[in-house]
C-alpha positions as CSV (number, residue, x, y, z in Angstrom):
1,M,0.0,0.0,0.0
2,S,1.2,3.5,-0.8
3,G,1.6,6.2,1.8
4,A,-1.5,8.0,0.6
5,A,-3.6,4.9,1.0
6,I,-2.4,4.3,4.5
7,I,-3.2,7.9,5.5
8,T,-6.7,7.5,3.9
9,V,-7.4,4.3,5.8
10,L,-6.1,5.8,9.1
11,S,-8.2,8.9,8.6
12,G,-11.3,6.8,8.0
13,L,-10.6,4.8,11.2
14,V,-10.3,8.0,13.2
15,L,-13.5,9.4,11.7
16,L,-15.3,6.1,12.4
17,L,-14.1,6.1,16.1
18,A,-15.3,9.7,16.5
19,V,-18.7,8.9,15.1
20,L,-19.0,5.8,17.3
21,R,-18.0,7.7,20.4
22,A,-20.5,10.4,19.7
23,A,-23.2,7.8,19.3
24,Q,-22.2,6.2,22.6
25,V,-22.4,9.6,24.4
26,L,-25.8,10.3,23.0
27,R,-27.2,6.9,23.9
28,Q,-25.8,7.2,27.4
29,E,-27.4,10.6,28.0
30,R,-30.7,9.4,26.6
31,E,-30.7,6.3,28.8
32,S,-29.7,8.1,32.0
33,G,-32.5,10.6,31.6
34,S,-32.7,14.0,33.2
35,G,-32.0,12.6,36.7
36,A,-28.3,12.2,36.0
37,R,-27.5,15.8,35.2
38,R,-24.1,17.3,36.0
39,G,-23.4,20.0,38.5
40,T,-25.2,20.8,41.8
41,E,-28.8,21.7,42.4
42,P,-29.6,25.3,43.0
43,G,-30.2,26.2,46.7
44,S,-28.9,28.0,49.6
45,G,-25.4,27.8,51.1
46,D,-22.1,27.2,49.4
47,S,-20.3,24.3,47.7
48,I,-16.8,24.0,49.0
49,I,-14.0,22.9,46.7
50,E,-10.5,22.0,48.2
51,S,-7.5,22.0,46.0
52,H,-4.1,20.6,47.1
53,Y,-1.0,21.1,45.1
54,S,2.4,19.6,45.9
55,S,5.5,20.6,43.9
56,G,7.9,18.2,45.4
57,V,10.5,19.1,48.0
58,S,9.8,22.8,47.9
59,G,6.3,22.3,49.2
60,G,3.1,23.3,47.6
61,Q,-0.1,25.0,48.4
62,S,-3.7,24.3,49.4
63,M,-6.7,26.4,48.4
64,T,-10.3,26.3,49.4
65,Y,-13.0,27.8,47.2
66,R,-16.5,28.6,48.3
67,I,-19.0,28.7,45.4
68,S,-22.5,29.9,46.1
69,R,-25.3,27.5,45.2
70,D,-27.7,30.5,44.6
71,P,-27.7,31.2,40.8
72,Q,-28.2,34.9,41.2
73,T,-25.3,35.3,43.7
74,Y,-23.1,33.1,41.4
75,A,-23.9,35.2,38.3
76,K,-22.9,38.4,40.2
77,L,-19.3,37.0,40.4
78,F,-19.0,37.5,36.6
79,I,-20.1,41.2,36.6
80,P,-17.1,43.6,36.4
81,K,-16.6,45.6,39.6
82,D,-16.4,48.9,37.8
83,R,-19.7,48.4,35.9
84,K,-22.2,51.2,36.5
85,K,-25.5,50.2,37.9
């Protein structure tokens, strides 16, 4: 087989894998229904996310993030501070 034929066959295989994977994702989402949605349900209080990073001998850092579960409060985080009301 020539080089062009090999590239064509491999490209076809990659395309086939992408189509099969997309079909698998669609089928999985359809079977799981709306009960298996990602994220957290809106409500009161905060979601707490802890992040730990170690960079070897020199140490690392730990961070804690508090994310509001209220959609309006969460949306306000994305409004620039200097925006006029």
